[in-house]
C-alpha positions as CSV (number, residue, x, y, z in Angstrom):
1,X,7.8,73.2,-34.0
2,X,9.9,71.6,-36.8
3,X,9.6,68.1,-38.1
4,X,12.9,67.1,-36.5
5,X,11.8,68.4,-33.1
6,X,8.5,66.5,-33.3
7,X,10.3,63.2,-34.3
8,X,12.7,63.8,-31.4
9,X,9.9,64.0,-28.9
10,X,8.2,60.9,-30.3
11,X,11.5,59.0,-30.0
12,X,11.9,60.2,-26.4
13,X,8.4,59.1,-25.5
14,X,9.0,55.7,-27.1
15,X,12.2,55.2,-25.0
16,X,10.3,56.1,-21.8
17,X,7.5,53.6,-22.7
18,X,10.1,51.0,-23.4
19,X,11.8,51.6,-20.1
20,X,8.5,51.4,-18.2
21,X,7.4,48.3,-20.0
22,X,10.8,46.7,-19.4
23,X,10.7,47.6,-15.7
24,X,7.2,46.0,-15.3
25,X,8.5,42.8,-17.0
26,X,11.6,42.6,-14.8
27,X,9.5,43.2,-11.7
28,X,7.0,40.4,-12.7
29,X,9.9,38.1,-13.5
30,X,11.5,38.7,-10.1
31,X,8.2,38.1,-8.3
32,X,7.5,34.9,-10.2
33,X,11.1,33.7,-9.7
34,X,10.8,34.4,-5.9
35,X,7.6,32.4,-5.7
36,X,9.1,29.5,-7.7
37,X,12.3,29.4,-5.5
38,X,10.1,29.4,-2.3
39,X,8.0,26.7,-3.8
40,X,11.0,24.5,-4.7
41,X,12.6,25.0,-1.3
42,X,9.4,24.1,0.6
43,X,8.4,21.3,-1.7
44,X,4.9,20.6,-0.5
45,X,4.1,16.9,0.3
46,X,0.7,15.5,-0.6
47,X,-1.6,14.7,2.3
48,X,-1.8,11.2,3.6
49,X,-5.1,9.4,4.0
50,X,-6.1,6.3,6.1
51,X,-9.4,4.4,5.9
52,X,-10.0,3.7,9.5
53,X,-13.3,1.7,9.3
54,X,-16.3,0.9,7.2
55,X,-19.8,0.2,8.5
56,X,-22.0,-1.7,6.1
57,X,-25.8,-1.1,6.6
58,X,-26.9,-2.6,3.3
59,X,-25.3,-4.5,0.5
60,X,-27.9,-6.3,-1.6
61,X,-27.4,-7.6,-5.1
62,X,-30.5,-9.8,-5.0
63,X,-32.1,-8.1,-8.1
64,X,-30.1,-9.0,-11.2
65,X,-27.8,-6.3,-12.4
66,X,-28.8,-3.9,-9.7
67,X,-27.1,-3.1,-6.3
68,X,-28.4,-1.4,-3.2
69,X,-25.7,-0.4,-0.7
70,X,-25.3,1.9,2.3
71,X,-21.9,2.5,3.9
72,X,-20.5,4.8,6.5
73,X,-16.8,5.3,6.1
74,X,-14.3,6.9,8.5
75,X,-11.3,8.5,6.8
76,X,-8.5,10.5,8.4
77,X,-6.3,13.0,6.5
78,X,-3.0,14.3,7.7
79,X,-1.0,17.3,6.4
80,X,2.7,16.3,6.7
81,X,4.1,19.7,5.9
82,X,5.8,22.0,8.4
83,X,5.1,25.3,6.7
84,X,2.3,24.6,4.2
85,X,-1.4,24.5,4.8
86,X,-4.0,22.7,2.7
87,X,-7.3,24.0,1.5
88,X,-9.8,21.2,0.7
89,X,-12.1,23.1,-1.7
90,X,-14.1,20.0,-2.8
91,X,-14.1,16.4,-1.7
92,X,-16.5,13.9,-3.2
93,X,-16.7,10.4,-1.7
94,X,-18.1,7.3,-3.4
95,X,-17.6,3.5,-3.7
96,X,-16.6,1.5,-6.7
97,X,-16.5,-2.1,-7.5
98,X,-14.2,-3.4,-10.3
99,X,-13.8,0.2,-11.7
100,X,-17.6,0.8,-11.7
101,X,-19.1,3.4,-9.4
102,X,-21.8,1.7,-7.4
103,X,-22.9,4.5,-5.0
104,X,-23.9,8.2,-5.4
105,X,-21.3,10.8,-4.5
106,X,-21.3,12.4,-1.1
107,X,-19.7,15.8,-0.6
108,X,-17.5,16.5,2.4
109,X,-17.7,20.2,3.5
110,X,-14.7,22.4,2.4
111,X,-12.1,22.9,5.1
112,X,-8.6,24.2,5.8
113,X,-5.9,21.9,7.3
114,X,-3.0,23.6,9.1
115,X,0.6,22.4,9.4
116,X,0.8,18.8,10.7
117,X,-3.0,18.7,11.5
118,X,-5.2,15.7,11.2
119,X,-8.9,15.8,10.1
120,X,-11.4,12.9,10.4
121,X,-14.5,12.5,8.3
122,X,-17.3,10.0,8.5
123,X,-19.6,10.4,5.5
124,X,-22.4,8.1,4.5
125,X,-22.2,6.8,0.9
126,X,-25.1,4.9,-0.5
127,X,-26.8,3.9,-3.7
128,X,-30.4,2.5,-4.3
129,X,-30.9,0.1,-7.2
130,X,-27.7,1.3,-9.0
131,X,-27.3,-0.5,-12.3
132,X,-24.3,-2.8,-12.4
133,X,-22.7,-4.1,-15.6
134,X,-23.7,-7.8,-16.2
135,X,-20.1,-9.0,-16.0
136,X,-19.6,-7.1,-12.8
137,X,-22.8,-8.5,-11.4
138,X,-21.6,-12.0,-12.0
139,X,-18.3,-11.3,-10.4
140,X,-20.1,-9.7,-7.4
141,X,-22.3,-12.7,-6.9
142,X,-19.3,-15.0,-7.0
143,X,-17.4,-12.8,-4.5
144,X,-20.3,-12.8,-2.1
145,X,-20.6,-16.6,-2.4
146,X,-16.9,-16.8,-1.6
147,X,-17.5,-14.5,1.4
148,X,-15.2,-11.7,0.5
149,X,-15.8,-8.6,-1.6
150,X,-13.2,-6.0,-2.5
151,X,-14.5,-2.4,-3.0
152,X,-12.7,0.9,-3.4
153,X,-13.6,3.9,-1.3
154,X,-12.7,6.8,-3.5
155,X,-12.3,10.5,-2.9
156,X,-12.1,13.0,-5.8
157,X,-11.5,16.6,-5.1
158,X,-9.6,19.9,-5.5
159,X,-7.0,21.3,-3.1
160,X,-4.9,24.4,-2.8
161,X,-1.6,25.0,-1.0
162,X,-1.0,27.9,1.4
163,X,2.5,29.2,1.9
164,X,2.5,32.2,4.2
165,X,0.1,34.6,2.5
166,X,0.6,32.9,-0.9
167,X,-2.2,30.5,-2.0
168,X,-1.6,28.3,-5.1
169,X,-4.1,27.5,-7.8
170,X,-6.3,24.4,-7.6
171,X,-4.9,20.9,-8.0
172,X,-6.9,17.7,-8.5
173,X,-6.8,15.2,-5.6
174,X,-7.4,11.5,-6.1
175,X,-7.6,9.1,-3.1
176,X,-8.1,5.4,-3.4
177,X,-8.7,3.2,-0.3
178,X,-9.2,-0.6,-0.7
179,X,-11.7,-2.2,1.6
180,X,-12.3,-5.9,2.0
181,X,-15.9,-6.7,3.1
182,X,-16.3,-10.3,4.4
183,X,-19.6,-12.1,4.7
184,X,-20.9,-15.3,6.4
185,X,-18.8,-17.4,8.7
186,X,-15.6,-15.7,7.4
187,X,-16.8,-12.2,8.4
188,X,-14.4,-10.2,10.5
189,X,-16.9,-7.4,11.2
190,X,-18.5,-6.5,14.4
191,X,-22.3,-6.2,14.7
192,X,-23.1,-2.6,15.8
193,X,-26.9,-2.6,15.3
194,X,-29.7,-4.2,13.4
195,X,-28.2,-5.4,10.1
196,X,-25.1,-3.2,10.5
197,X,-21.6,-4.6,10.5
198,X,-18.5,-2.5,11.3
199,X,-15.1,-3.5,9.8
200,X,-12.0,-2.0,11.5
201,X,-9.5,-1.7,8.7
202,X,-6.8,1.0,9.3
203,X,-5.9,0.8,5.6
204,X,-3.5,3.3,4.1
205,X,-4.9,4.9,0.9
206,X,-3.1,5.7,-2.4
207,X,-3.0,9.5,-3.0
208,X,-2.2,11.4,-6.1
209,X,-2.2,15.1,-6.8
């Protein structure tokens, strides 16, 4: 075989490889473009959360700069989408006071939420002798004396969207639910057991994804 014939075969193989590679790129581009168009048409809406009630079993700040608390919170989540499901891969619930976490994290089991479905969770969140920043402890003592304490019920997690057979990557989910806990003669809670007070709130939560 002459040198010219060898170079001709090499050029032919290069052209075939280029065509195959170009075909693969075009196919992947069409697939990604189709997914993007479907995604933009459906435009998934983030779930809505409502804090229905909070039951306080303990809330003691008698030891300086330490807080012991025990809550049971009832939170409902609704998927507002007609054609998109939501996978809750991880949901951690905890309570904060003035931007400081004052309970441990409680995990809610992973679940799938179909179109327009509503889920209700009632996890316990608690903390025993959790250190509180001195300036927050002073504020907490003042709030308790005034008979009204504002805490935030927080949920941090990861979600995925399901469109038909397509499942998206994971997105961070942040839920913030304000809860006013009243004490003494100003209390709006209902006694539901020994040292347990239940507060009916029905408070809409802020949600970001």
